[in-house]
All heavy atoms as an XYZ file, in Angstrom:
983
protein
N      54.341    111.707     48.377
C      53.410    110.656     47.909
C      52.632    111.022     46.654
O      52.381    110.255     45.854
C      52.489    110.372     49.114
C      51.435    109.312     48.862
S      52.198    107.745     48.608
C      50.843    106.743     48.414
N      52.268    112.304     46.721
C      51.432    112.808     45.432
C      52.315    112.732     44.173
O      51.748    112.516     43.119
C      50.927    114.162     45.725
C      49.713    114.050     46.578
C      48.981    115.471     46.669
O      49.503    116.499     46.198
N      47.921    115.510     47.390
N      53.632    113.111     44.230
C      54.424    113.013     43.111
C      54.635    111.645     42.552
O      54.544    111.384     41.360
C      55.843    113.668     43.503
C      56.853    113.636     42.375
C      56.450    114.476     41.115
C      58.244    114.024     42.843
N      54.742    110.734     43.506
C      54.875    109.247     42.965
C      53.621    108.822     42.392
O      53.655    108.136     41.322
C      55.272    108.386     44.337
C      56.652    108.662     44.693
C      55.071    106.886     43.899
C      56.992    108.043     45.997
N      52.459    109.222     42.905
C      51.092    108.856     42.341
C      51.060    109.548     40.984
O      50.376    108.898     40.144
C      50.058    109.359     43.297
N      51.440    110.844     40.842
C      51.412    111.417     39.509
C      52.211    110.837     38.442
O      51.809    110.551     37.336
C      51.739    112.901     39.712
C      50.755    113.751     40.354
C      51.333    115.283     40.598
O      52.443    115.490     40.088
O      50.474    115.985     41.030
N      53.447    110.318     38.929
C      54.331    109.680     37.936
C      53.720    108.344     37.662
O      53.786    107.975     36.313
C      55.697    109.500     38.591
C      56.426    110.900     38.642
C      56.561    108.501     37.754
C      57.707    110.821     39.493
N      53.231    107.625     38.567
C      52.535    106.307     38.105
C      51.432    106.438     37.235
O      51.116    105.734     36.440
C      52.138    105.582     39.622
C      51.465    104.171     39.500
C      52.551    103.211     38.844
C      51.115    103.650     40.871
N      50.427    107.431     37.647
C      49.280    107.688     36.835
C      49.618    107.968     35.397
O      49.183    107.613     34.430
C      48.450    108.780     37.407
C      47.730    108.160     38.752
C      47.329    109.152     36.489
C      47.076    109.271     39.494
N      50.734    108.842     35.280
C      51.298    109.401     33.952
C      51.762    108.083     33.246
O      51.581    107.929     31.947
C      52.361    110.337     34.075
O      51.765    111.515     34.683
N      52.599    107.230     33.869
C      53.211    106.126     33.174
C      52.001    105.200     32.739
O      52.013    104.572     31.666
C      53.999    105.289     34.090
C      54.535    103.999     33.703
C      55.426    103.924     32.654
C      53.964    102.719     34.131
C      56.019    102.698     32.195
C      54.417    101.645     33.687
C      55.323    101.557     32.583
N      51.013    104.932     33.693
C      49.825    104.082     33.160
C      49.095    104.544     31.968
O      48.629    103.840     31.068
C      48.892    103.791     34.436
C      49.429    102.882     35.507
C      48.542    102.922     36.646
C      49.552    101.443     34.947
N      48.834    105.927     31.908
C      48.126    106.498     30.925
C      48.918    106.443     29.486
O      48.408    106.148     28.495
C      47.652    107.930     31.195
C      46.583    108.144     32.344
C      46.473    109.580     32.633
C      45.400    107.433     31.811
N      50.179    106.747     29.650
C      51.005    106.655     28.399
C      51.163    105.197     27.910
O      51.081    104.898     26.681
C      52.500    107.294     28.709
C      53.223    106.979     27.527
C      52.239    108.705     28.976
N      51.359    104.261     28.837
C      51.539    102.851     28.311
C      50.057    102.356     27.855
O      50.101    101.628     26.762
C      52.071    101.959     29.515
O      51.091    102.017     30.544
N      49.061    102.758     28.449
C      47.725    102.470     28.011
C      47.540    103.043     26.539
O      46.949    102.360     25.697
C      46.639    102.979     28.884
N      47.966    104.262     26.389
C      47.797    104.790     25.081
C      48.591    104.079     23.966
O      48.096    103.875     22.836
N      49.814    103.587     24.349
C      50.647    102.950     23.367
C      49.968    101.494     23.082
O      50.018    101.092     22.068
C      52.002    102.700     24.050
C      52.918    103.984     24.157
C      54.268    103.703     24.804
C      53.205    104.528     22.654
N      49.461    100.858     24.101
C      48.825     99.682     23.834
C      47.625     99.825     22.840
O      47.440     99.119     21.939
C      48.273     98.895     25.202
C      49.314     98.116     25.840
C      49.747     98.452     26.940
C      49.933     97.009     25.197
C      50.654     97.723     27.642
C      50.869     96.228     25.786
C      51.177     96.636     27.096
N      46.788    100.933     23.140
C      45.742    101.117     22.243
C      46.216    101.488     20.770
O      45.585    101.050     19.788
N      47.181    102.244     20.727
C      47.781    102.654     19.408
C      48.369    101.264     18.714
O      48.141    101.286     17.447
C      48.955    103.562     19.554
C      49.643    104.123     18.310
C      48.673    104.878     17.397
C      50.898    104.811     18.519
N      49.059    100.435     19.445
C      49.490     99.212     18.722
C      48.328     98.297     18.319
O      48.301     97.604     17.283
C      50.316     98.526     19.667
C      51.725     98.915     20.000
C      52.502     98.371     21.153
C      52.525     99.018     18.729
N      47.324     98.235     19.219
C      46.240     97.494     18.766
C      45.533     98.026     17.513
O      45.015     97.282     16.639
N      45.386     99.302     17.346
C      44.674     99.959     16.224
C      45.664     99.799     14.892
O      45.241     99.507     13.913
C      44.584    101.515     16.501
O      43.699    101.612     17.505
N      46.951     99.951     15.258
C      47.910     99.585     14.101
C      47.806     98.211     13.623
O      47.878     97.881     12.411
C      49.324     99.911     14.603
C      50.388     99.864     13.519
C      50.371    100.745     12.416
C      51.223     98.787     13.421
C      51.326    100.609     11.475
C      52.148     98.684     12.489
C      52.221     99.668     11.442
N      47.728     97.243     14.697
C      47.602     95.922     14.198
C      46.287     95.573     13.371
O      46.236     94.777     12.446
N      45.206     96.214     13.855
C      43.914     96.041     13.098
C      44.002     96.472     11.810
O      43.491     95.930     10.844
C      42.904     96.849     13.890
C      41.436     96.670     13.304
C      40.858     95.267     13.443
C      40.475     97.631     14.013
N      44.739     97.555     11.497
C      44.861     98.132     10.036
C      45.925     97.303      9.284
O      45.674     96.941      8.110
C      45.328     99.662     10.007
C      44.168    100.448     10.685
C      45.752    100.069      8.736
C      44.695    101.793     11.041
N      47.115     96.833      9.810
C      48.195     96.340      8.963
C      48.135     94.873      8.921
O      48.701     94.260      7.981
C      49.451     96.659      9.718
C      49.887     98.078      9.464
C      50.121     98.343      8.099
C      50.798     99.694      7.557
N      50.941     99.761      6.284
N      47.516     94.046      9.796
C      47.562     92.661      9.702
C      46.613     92.232      8.632
O      45.495     92.761      8.434
C      47.196     91.883     11.041
C      48.219     92.178     12.233
C      47.706     91.622     13.298
C      49.597     91.699     11.705
N      46.936     91.094      7.909
C      46.234     90.652      6.667
C      45.191     89.693      6.825
O      44.193     89.642      5.925
C      47.326     90.259      5.745
C      48.110     89.073      6.196
O      47.982     88.806      7.406
O      48.865     88.476      5.409
N      45.178     88.966      7.887
C      44.281     87.856      8.050
C      43.189     88.262      8.952
O      43.541     88.960     10.038
C      44.965     86.595      8.424
C      44.174     85.371      8.435
O      42.840     85.516      8.817
O      44.616     84.234      8.297
N      41.984     87.816      8.966
C      40.883     88.161      9.858
C      41.261     87.695     11.324
O      41.018     88.413     12.306
C      39.549     87.488      9.460
O      39.139     88.010      8.175
C      38.521     87.936     10.419
N      41.804     86.518     11.491
C      42.158     86.014     12.867
C      43.224     86.751     13.444
O      43.220     87.059     14.600
C      42.456     84.570     12.689
C      41.288     83.686     12.268
S      39.782     83.954     13.202
C      40.143     82.944     14.655
N      44.256     87.222     12.699
C      45.348     88.087     13.239
C      44.783     89.434     13.455
O      45.105     90.025     14.399
C      46.388     88.209     12.073
C      47.233     86.962     11.902
C      48.352     87.049     11.116
N      49.069     86.010     10.726
C      49.132     85.377      9.634
N      48.758     85.940      8.526
N      49.742     84.228      9.453
N      43.856     89.970     12.648
C      43.211     91.294     12.962
C      42.336     91.206     14.257
O      42.233     92.097     14.923
C      42.235     91.715     11.796
C      43.068     92.321     10.679
C      42.084     92.732      9.669
N      42.817     93.129      8.552
C      42.304     93.138      7.203
N      41.029     92.598      7.092
N      43.051     93.396      6.262
N      41.870     90.075     14.524
C      41.096     89.925     15.713
C      42.010     89.855     17.001
O      41.664     90.413     18.015
C      40.272     88.574     15.679
C      39.449     88.098     16.973
C      38.324     89.143     17.159
C      38.784     86.843     16.612
N      43.241     89.322     16.820
C      44.065     89.109     17.965
C      44.545     90.456     18.388
O      44.754     90.720     19.589
C      45.174     88.183     17.551
C      46.175     87.830     18.647
N      45.934     87.126     19.705
C      47.431     88.324     18.830
C      47.024     87.066     20.515
N      47.872     87.888     20.020
N      45.105     91.261     17.598
C      45.687     92.652     17.887
C      44.840     93.400     18.751
O      45.252     93.799     19.849
C      46.306     93.194     16.613
N      43.702     93.846     18.380
C      42.861     94.736     19.130
C      42.412     94.141     20.416
O      42.171     94.784     21.399
C      41.739     95.211     18.254
C      41.842     94.453     17.004
C      43.032     93.536     17.044
N      41.978     92.854     20.376
C      41.372     92.311     21.580
C      42.460     92.253     22.747
O      42.229     92.534     23.945
C      40.775     90.941     21.308
O      41.856     90.108     20.895
C      39.744     91.016     20.532
N      43.618     91.891     22.471
C      44.657     91.965     23.501
C      45.207     93.245     24.007
O      45.239     93.662     25.029
C      45.871     91.036     23.155
C      45.560     89.582     22.782
C      44.915     88.806     23.895
C      44.639     87.403     23.441
N      43.131     87.286     23.275
N      45.558     94.041     22.911
C      46.165     95.223     23.260
C      45.238     96.282     23.843
O      45.596     97.110     24.708
C      46.747     95.953     21.855
N      43.950     96.395     23.319
C      43.095     97.354     23.790
C      42.594     97.054     25.169
O      42.224     97.770     25.954
C      41.941     97.614     22.828
O      41.367     96.431     22.508
C      42.465     98.286     21.634
N      42.546     95.714     25.406
C      42.145     95.324     26.865
C      43.124     95.846     27.816
O      42.836     96.288     28.880
C      42.040     93.794     26.928
O      40.980     93.313     25.956
C      41.664     93.373     28.393
N      44.414     95.670     27.421
C      45.560     96.163     28.294
C      45.489     97.663     28.369
O      45.735     98.286     29.437
C      46.968     95.694     27.847
C      47.190     94.153     27.964
C      48.447     93.842     27.165
C      47.334     93.905     29.448
N      45.191     98.300     27.276
C      45.008     99.893     27.210
C      43.929    100.349     28.072
O      44.120    101.242     28.919
N      42.737     99.783     28.057
C      41.619    100.146     28.926
C      41.965     99.821     30.330
O      41.548    100.530     31.107
C      40.331     99.441     28.373
C      39.162     99.742     29.293
C      40.008    100.102     27.000
N      42.545     98.736     30.476
C      42.926     98.315     31.880
C      43.935     99.334     32.529
O      43.730     99.672     33.701
N      44.863     99.749     31.803
C      45.741    100.853     32.201
C      45.092    102.156     32.562
O      45.357    102.773     33.655
N      44.190    102.632     31.732
C      43.394    103.691     32.133
C      42.422    103.482     33.304
O      42.374    104.494     34.215
C      42.458    104.053     30.843
C      41.634    105.404     31.178
C      43.327    104.556     29.623
N      41.874    102.324     33.490
C      41.000    102.185     34.615
C      41.929    102.077     35.915
O      41.485    102.799     36.966
C      40.268    100.912     34.446
C      39.203    100.855     33.350
C      38.777     99.432     33.141
C      38.123    101.853     33.755
N      43.094    101.513     35.849
C      43.987    101.390     37.064
C      44.457    102.875     37.326
O      44.458    103.291     38.523
C      45.120    100.498     36.881
C      44.622     99.203     36.885
C      46.220    100.691     37.939
C      45.645     98.047     36.363
N      44.749    103.735     36.318
C      45.221    105.047     36.702
C      44.026    105.787     37.226
O      44.269    106.787     38.133
C      45.649    105.756     35.226
N      42.834    105.621     36.794
C      41.627    106.355     37.266
C      41.435    105.938     38.835
O      41.162    106.779     39.726
C      40.454    106.016     36.574
O      39.308    106.699     37.066
N      41.524    104.654     39.069
C      41.371    104.252     40.511
C      42.507    104.864     41.539
O      42.205    105.295     42.516
C      41.477    102.672     40.681
C      40.255    102.100     40.046
S      40.114    100.351     40.458
C      41.356     99.666     39.248
N      43.675    104.934     41.055
C      44.745    105.506     41.799
C      44.537    106.919     41.911
O      44.666    107.571     43.004
C      46.131    105.359     41.188
C      46.462    103.831     41.203
C      47.184    106.123     41.801
C      47.762    103.491     40.338
N      44.110    107.645     40.884
C      43.820    109.186     41.039
C      42.712    109.380     42.039
O      42.830    110.257     42.852
C      43.386    109.665     39.630
C      42.968    111.022     39.608
C      43.763    112.147     39.656
C      41.538    111.488     39.717
C      43.380    113.538     39.818
C      41.172    112.760     39.750
C      42.107    113.774     39.923
O      41.611    115.127     40.008
N      41.557    108.692     41.961
C      40.620    108.910     42.963
C      40.948    108.642     44.324
O      40.631    109.270     45.305
C      39.268    107.992     42.536
C      38.410    108.712     41.479
C      38.371    108.322     40.219
C      37.618    109.814     41.844
C      37.637    108.896     39.297
C      36.811    110.416     40.875
C      36.807    109.975     39.560
N      41.738    107.545     44.520
C      42.220    107.171     45.865
C      43.202    108.188     46.407
O      43.045    108.469     47.653
C      42.776    105.671     45.748
N      44.178    108.654     45.660
C      45.101    109.502     46.141
C      44.673    110.962     46.363
O      44.941    111.759     47.309
C      46.415    109.370     45.347
C      47.553    110.353     45.836
C      46.984    107.963     45.430
N      44.209    111.490     45.149
C      43.851    112.985     45.135
C      42.477    113.284     45.773
O      42.331    114.433     46.127
C      44.059    113.510     43.771
C      45.550    113.349     43.225
C      45.925    112.405     42.435
C      46.462    114.231     43.713
C      47.104    112.268     42.017
C      47.770    114.134     43.278
C      48.091    113.258     42.374
N      41.565    112.409     45.572
C      40.110    112.820     46.011
C      39.825    112.064     47.253
O      38.735    112.309     47.799
C      39.098    112.552     44.965
C      39.353    113.317     43.569
C      38.344    112.949     42.590
C      39.431    114.909     43.876
N      40.573    111.264     47.787
C      40.287    110.387     49.004
C      39.027    109.708     48.855
O      38.145    109.767     49.780
C      40.366    111.258     50.243
C      41.621    111.753     50.582
O      42.827    111.074     50.223
O      41.948    112.892     51.056
N      38.713    109.262     47.864
C      37.519    108.477     47.442
C      37.790    107.137     46.694
O      38.496    107.245     45.766
C      36.582    109.312     46.623
C      35.375    108.844     46.150
N      34.346    108.574     46.865
C      34.915    108.478     44.920
C      33.320    107.995     46.210
N      33.664    107.960     45.107
N      37.201    106.077     47.288
C      37.370    104.868     46.473
C      36.233    104.741     45.391
O      35.030    104.753     45.692
C      37.265    103.690     47.452
C      37.425    102.384     46.650
C      38.462    103.784     48.376
N      36.579    104.558     44.192
C      35.658    104.473     43.100
C      35.436    103.065     42.528
O      36.337    102.420     42.261
C      36.083    105.347     41.849
O      35.202    105.351     40.777
N      34.245    102.632     42.688
C      33.973    101.249     42.336
C      33.387    101.218     40.858
O      33.275    100.122     40.452
C      32.765    100.746     43.246
C      33.306    100.547     44.646
C      32.862    101.509     45.496
C      34.169     99.636     45.027
C      33.149    101.439     46.887
C      34.567     99.549     46.247
C      34.064    100.467     47.263
O      34.556    100.347     48.611
N      33.334    102.286     40.158
C      32.803    102.277     38.847
C      33.903    101.571     37.866
O      33.614    100.778     37.014
C      32.649    103.743     38.328
C      31.516    104.388     38.913
N      31.827    105.392     39.903
C      30.196    104.358     38.711
C      30.696    105.841     40.252
N      29.687    105.297     39.725
N      35.195    101.795     38.267
C      36.314    101.179     37.359
C      36.254     99.804     37.594
O      36.468     98.950     36.663
C      37.673    101.792     37.833
C      37.823    103.211     37.309
C      37.276    104.302     38.276
O      36.739    104.009     39.175
O      37.478    105.441     37.948
N      35.869     99.118     38.771
C      36.025     97.708     38.963
C      34.805     97.158     38.241
O      34.873     95.910     37.575
C      35.819     97.447     40.379
C      36.932     97.835     41.338
C      36.698     97.562     42.938
C      38.245     97.122     40.870
N      33.750     97.837     38.150
C      32.449     97.357     37.364
C      32.841     97.349     35.766
O      32.494     96.396     35.139
C      31.265     98.209     37.599
C      30.718     98.007     39.020
C      29.586     99.046     39.178
C      30.184     96.596     39.246
N      33.514     98.343     35.408
C      33.954     98.416     34.037
C      34.964     97.317     33.715
O      34.890     96.738     32.697
C      34.484     99.864     33.667
C      33.548    100.842     33.778
C      35.188     99.872     32.385
C      33.927    102.290     33.713
N      35.798     97.104     34.542
C      36.845     96.003     34.346
C      36.116     94.639     34.272
O      36.514     93.836     33.431
C      37.863     96.093     35.552
O      38.439     97.354     35.496
C      39.053     94.929     35.284
N      35.241     94.406     35.196
C      34.532     93.146     35.206
C      33.778     92.958     33.909
O      33.777     91.956     33.334
C      33.572     93.024     36.404
N      33.027     94.035     33.485
C      32.338     93.969     32.218
C      33.290     93.783     31.001
O      32.898     93.047     30.051
C      31.527     95.266     32.060
C      30.781     95.313     30.798
C      29.551     94.600     30.855
C      30.983     96.154     29.645
C      28.748     94.475     29.616
C      30.274     96.196     28.662
C      29.123     95.357     28.580
N      34.411     94.431     31.060
C      35.317     94.260     30.000
C      35.811     92.856     29.821
O      35.954     92.293     28.745
C      36.469     95.351     30.103
C      37.689     95.202     29.080
C      37.140     95.799     27.777
C      38.884     96.003     29.606
N      36.252     92.311     31.015
C      36.807     91.043     31.104
C      35.797     89.881     30.694
O      36.144     88.877     30.323
C      37.525     90.653     32.387
C      38.920     91.362     32.350
C      39.323     91.833     33.655
C      39.655     91.555     31.394
C      40.547     92.514     33.761
C      40.933     92.116     31.406
C      41.347     92.713     32.677
N      34.594     90.123     30.914
C      33.507     89.279     30.460
C      33.141     89.332     29.048
O      33.076     88.285     28.365
C      32.271     89.484     31.438
C      32.589     88.893     32.857
C      31.033     88.684     30.929
C      31.468     89.385     33.882
N      33.093     90.642     28.601
C      32.500     90.732     27.200
C      33.541     90.592     26.083
O      33.354     90.094     25.007
C      31.738     92.060     27.058
O      32.721     93.080     27.370
C      30.616     92.205     27.964
N      34.797     91.054     26.435
C      35.836     91.027     25.260
C      36.164     89.491     24.841
O      36.231     89.285     23.518
C      37.115     91.630     25.722
N      36.344     88.534     25.645
C      36.600     87.240     25.180
C      35.353     86.581     24.415
O      35.533     85.957     23.407
C      36.910     86.451     26.377
C      37.263     87.353     27.485
C      36.547     88.629     27.206
N      34.302     86.850     25.003
C      33.046     86.309     24.317
C      32.791     86.968     22.890
O      32.561     86.238     21.826
C      31.724     86.675     25.133
C      31.899     85.808     26.435
C      30.421     86.319     24.449
C      30.875     86.112     27.551
N      33.086     88.369     22.850
C      32.959     88.926     21.531
C      33.969     88.397     20.516
O      33.666     88.071     19.309
C      33.063     90.444     21.684
O      32.121     91.029     22.724
C      32.904     91.239     20.398
N      35.170     88.171     20.937
C      36.253     87.634     20.124
C      35.858     86.233     19.685
O      36.081     85.896     18.608
C      37.629     87.643     20.913
N      35.298     85.388     20.572
C      34.893     84.117     20.171
C      33.770     84.226     19.130
O      33.835     83.247     18.105
C      34.482     83.385     21.482
C      34.119     82.002     21.158
O      34.635     81.353     20.155
N      33.417     81.341     22.018
N      32.859     85.036     19.219
C      31.730     85.225     18.289
C      32.322     85.556     16.906
O      31.911     85.006     15.893
C      30.681     86.179     18.751
C      29.643     85.605     19.748
C      29.192     86.510     20.608
C      29.557     84.219     19.927
C      28.257     85.976     21.656
C      28.756     83.740     20.860
C      28.038     84.704     21.730
N      33.184     86.564     16.931
C      33.815     86.873     15.629
C      34.660     85.940     14.965
O      34.447     85.539     13.761
C      34.612     88.234     15.791
C      35.349     88.645     14.602
C      33.804     89.325     16.164
N      35.325     85.038     15.780
C      36.162     83.959     15.336
C      35.310     82.915     14.773
O      35.532     82.377     13.613
C      37.076     83.344     16.382
N      34.134     82.531     15.342
C      33.261     81.377     14.833
C      32.581     82.020     13.626
O      32.405     81.134     12.746
C      32.268     81.177     16.012
C      32.722     80.314     17.044
C      33.130     78.923     16.773
C      31.910     78.113     16.706
N      32.246     76.683     16.563
N      32.165     83.322     13.654
C      31.583     83.733     12.470
C      32.501     83.669     11.159
O      32.144     83.309     10.065
C      31.104     85.216     12.616
N      33.831     83.964     11.453
C      34.794     83.897     10.420
C      34.952     82.431      9.950
O      34.999     82.224      8.763
C      36.189     84.464     10.871
C      37.205     84.046     10.051
N      37.382     84.704      8.771
C      38.290     83.329     10.178
C      38.483     84.113      8.201
N      39.113     83.211      9.040
N      35.054     81.527     10.836
C      35.172     80.120     10.449
C      34.013     79.607      9.715
O      34.251     78.905      8.744
C      35.305     79.261     11.840
C      36.708     79.403     12.409
S      36.807     78.406     13.939
C      36.331     76.791     13.382
N      32.797     79.970     10.046
C      31.633     79.445      9.410
C      31.438     80.138      8.031
O      30.888     79.492      7.178
C      30.422     79.751     10.208
C      30.253     78.721     11.300
N      30.021     77.390     11.064
C      30.427     78.920     12.564
C      29.919     76.712     12.250
N      30.276     77.568     13.175
N      31.972     81.317      7.855
C      31.778     82.054      6.600
C      32.929     81.743      5.582
O      32.577     81.584      4.459
C      31.832     83.526      6.868
C      31.703     84.460      5.576
C      31.562     85.859      6.033
N      31.768     86.594      4.770
C      32.386     87.707      4.616
N      32.841     88.288      5.711
N      32.574     88.236      3.465
N      34.175     81.598      6.034
C      35.361     81.479      5.102
C      35.996     80.303      5.267
O      36.998     80.011      4.477
C      36.370     82.608      5.597
C      35.733     84.005      5.222
O      34.716     84.076      4.402
O      36.139     84.987      5.874
N      35.785     79.257      6.220
C      36.640     78.100      6.321
C      35.609     76.817      6.371
O      34.599     76.759      6.958
C      37.370     78.019      7.651
C      38.117     76.788      7.783
C      38.123     79.133      7.793
N      35.944     75.943      5.246
C      35.208     74.748      5.189
C      35.539     73.610      6.252
O      36.687     73.676      6.744
C      35.364     74.062      3.805
C      35.108     75.039      2.539
C      33.682     75.270      2.721
C      33.291     76.140      1.415
N      32.095     77.044      1.625
N      34.666     72.777      6.662
C      34.960     71.979      7.687
C      36.172     70.989      7.306
O      36.836     70.689      8.161
C      33.758     71.040      8.119
C      33.994     70.271      9.192
C      32.675     69.381      9.679
O      31.702     69.365      8.890
O      32.756     68.803     10.749
N      36.220     70.602      6.176
C      37.282     69.754      5.637
C      38.631     70.289      5.763
O      39.683     69.722      5.730
C      37.023     69.169      4.272
C      36.862     70.161      3.272
C      36.500     69.431      1.841
N      35.980     70.371      1.048
C      34.734     70.591      0.757
N      33.864     70.115      1.477
N      34.332     71.552     -0.130
N      38.808     71.674      5.830
C      40.002     72.364      5.939
C      40.558     72.526      7.358
O      41.598     72.882      7.609
C      39.821     73.809      5.321
C      39.501     73.819      3.811
C      39.149     75.202      3.357
O      39.228     76.208      4.214
O      38.857     75.297      2.136
N      39.561     72.186      8.380
C      39.984     72.307      9.736
C      40.692     71.073     10.184
O      40.427     69.933      9.624
C      38.625     72.614     10.590
C      38.014     73.819     10.319
C      36.638     73.912     11.057
C      38.764     75.037     10.753
N      41.560     71.135     11.265
C      42.140     69.985     11.730
C      41.196     69.122     12.457
O      40.062     69.578     12.883
C      43.201     70.467     12.736
C      42.822     71.861     13.077
C      41.960     72.361     11.898
N      41.452     67.822     12.532
C      40.674     66.972     13.244
C      40.584     67.233     14.784
O      41.551     67.523     15.372
C      41.113     65.493     13.086
C      41.159     64.922     11.641
C      39.678     64.833     11.169
O      38.758     64.449     11.908
N      39.447     65.237      9.875
N      39.340     67.099     15.331
C      39.136     67.481     16.678
C      39.583     66.188     17.700
O      39.736     66.511     18.816
C      37.803     67.789     16.967
O      36.925     66.672     16.695
C      37.343     69.002     16.140
N      39.522     65.144     17.085
C      39.869     63.819     18.069
C      38.604     63.433     18.649
O      38.670     62.382     19.468
N      37.458     64.160     18.599
C      36.135     63.756     19.312
C      35.276     63.077     18.389
O      35.510     62.982     17.200
N      34.249     62.668     18.815
C      33.191     61.938     18.049
C      32.378     62.790     17.113
O      32.044     62.449     15.983
C      32.127     61.205     18.984
O      32.794     60.552     20.012
C      31.241     60.320     18.214
N      32.198     64.099     17.505
C      31.232     64.950     16.869
C      31.920     65.916     15.881
O      31.089     66.567     15.078
C      30.307     65.639     17.880
C      29.480     64.635     18.539
C      29.862     64.493     19.991
C      28.460     64.027     18.104
C      29.144     63.509     20.698
C      27.739     63.122     18.777
C      28.063     62.956     20.188
O      27.338     61.954     20.826
N      33.163     66.233     15.937
C      33.775     67.175     15.120
C      33.636     68.615     15.611
O      33.376     68.834     16.770
N      33.688     69.542     14.676
C      33.559     70.974     15.028
C      32.157     71.318     15.290
O      31.160     70.938     14.462
C      34.101     71.901     13.889
C      35.551     71.759     13.812
C      36.364     70.795     13.105
C      36.511     72.615     14.441
N      37.683     71.029     13.418
C      37.831     72.073     14.248
C      36.441     73.610     15.280
C      38.965     72.687     14.653
C      37.551     74.272     15.711
C      38.793     73.868     15.398
N      31.953     72.096     16.295
C      30.474     72.637     16.557
C      29.999     73.538     15.507
O      30.579     74.403     15.110
C      30.548     73.193     18.035
N      28.725     73.282     15.222
C      28.114     74.125     14.249
C      28.264     73.835     12.814
O      27.636     74.365     11.836
N      29.210     72.882     12.552
C      29.401     72.437     11.145
C      28.578     71.289     10.822
O      28.685     70.178     11.395
C      30.760     72.030     10.900
C      31.712     73.299     10.624
C      32.470     73.842     11.687
C      31.895     73.864      9.360
C      33.249     74.999     11.390
C      32.637     74.967      9.116
C      33.344     75.479     10.162
O      34.173     76.497      9.969
N      27.754     71.448      9.837
C      27.065     70.194      9.361
C      27.084     70.240      7.793
O      26.029     69.922      7.019
C      25.700     70.203      9.715
C      24.885     71.646      9.477
O      25.432     72.484      9.175
O      23.621     71.559      9.820
N      28.259     70.769      7.205
C      28.463     70.787      5.836
C      28.424     69.548      5.123
O      28.998     68.538      5.612
C      29.867     71.453      5.671
C      30.325     71.497      4.273
C      31.863     72.087      4.241
O      32.034     72.992      4.885
O      32.666     71.258      3.751
N      27.680     69.516      4.005
C      27.739     68.224      3.163
C      28.317     68.706      1.692
O      27.724     69.631      1.124
C      26.381     67.640      3.048
C      25.916     67.247      4.309
C      26.383     66.546      1.959
C      24.455     66.737      4.324
N      29.464     68.245      1.352
C      30.039     68.690      0.127
C      29.385     67.992     -1.136
O      28.486     67.033     -0.897
N      29.814     68.264     -2.181
C      29.504     67.684     -3.421
C      29.682     66.179     -3.589
O      28.727     65.293     -4.069
C      30.013     68.319     -4.717
C      29.562     69.781     -4.704
O      28.520     70.052     -4.231
O      30.305     70.597     -5.437
N      30.866     65.655     -2.913
C      31.161     64.303     -2.957
C      30.712     63.475     -1.853
O      31.060     62.277     -1.812
C      32.733     64.173     -3.177
C      33.420     64.934     -2.020
O      32.862     65.680     -1.352
O      34.650     64.500     -1.818
N      30.003     64.081     -0.956
C      29.498     63.355      0.330
C      28.046     63.167      0.176
O      27.343     63.809     -0.382
C      29.909     64.178      1.520
C      31.334     64.491      1.704
C      31.584     65.369      2.878
O      30.649     65.686      3.789
O      32.802     65.934      2.880
N      27.646     62.093      0.697
C      26.235     61.694      0.845
C      25.734     61.959      2.222
O      26.392     61.783      3.269
C      26.059     60.148      0.595
C      26.422     59.802     -0.723
C      25.765     60.480     -1.867
O      24.422     60.613     -1.818
N      26.281     60.867     -3.037
N      24.450     62.417      2.267
C      23.872     62.791      3.584
C      23.710     61.442      4.418
O      23.561     60.447      3.750
C      22.645     63.424      3.250
C      22.257     63.119      1.911
C      23.607     62.856      1.174
N      23.768     61.637      5.743
C      23.654     60.330      6.480
C      22.177     60.210      6.766
O      21.581     61.086      7.281
C      24.385     60.570      7.926
C      25.827     60.717      7.608
C      24.101     59.418      8.774
C      26.575     61.146      8.827
N      21.780     58.948      6.501
C      20.281     58.537      6.758
C      20.172     58.122      8.201
O      20.760     57.132      8.691
C      19.834     57.500      5.830
C      18.476     57.291      5.821
O      17.574     58.134      6.410
O      17.992     56.211      5.295
N      19.382     58.975      8.997
C      19.240     58.711     10.379
C      17.874     57.968     10.607
O      17.586     57.838     11.805
C      19.210     60.069     11.176
O      18.128     60.820     10.654
C      20.448     60.758     10.948
N      17.288     57.308      9.668
C      15.958     56.693      9.779
C      16.225     55.264     10.308
O      17.150     54.574      9.977
C      15.095     56.718      8.660
C      14.594     58.169      8.298
C      13.791     58.201      7.146
C      13.327     59.539      6.709
N      12.689     59.590      5.532
C-alpha cells in the first residue's frame, strides 16, 4: 500500500510541477495580456491542486492523520483565483480597450463600467 501511495504522490508532484512550469512559460511567451492571464491561472491552479492532493495523501497514508489545511487552501484558491483573474481582465479592458471596440452585449446597458464619450459623440442629457 505504501509503494502505491509513494508512486501516486510522486506522480502528482511531478505533474503539478509540469503544470506550474507550463503556466510560467505561458506567462513569459504569450504576447497578449489576456493570453498571459489565461496560462498561469489555469495551469498553476492545477499545479497547486496536485501538490495539495499529494500532501493530503501523504498525511493520510504515512502519518495516519487527516489534514484539513489542504482543504482550506483549496477552497481559498478556488475562490480567489477566478476573482483575481476577473479583476485583471477588467482592468485590462478599461485601460486598453475602448467600448466601441467591444462586441455588442445585446442588453440595454452595454458593458459594465464603461461610460466613455468619444470625440464624435454627444453626452446624453438626463434632465
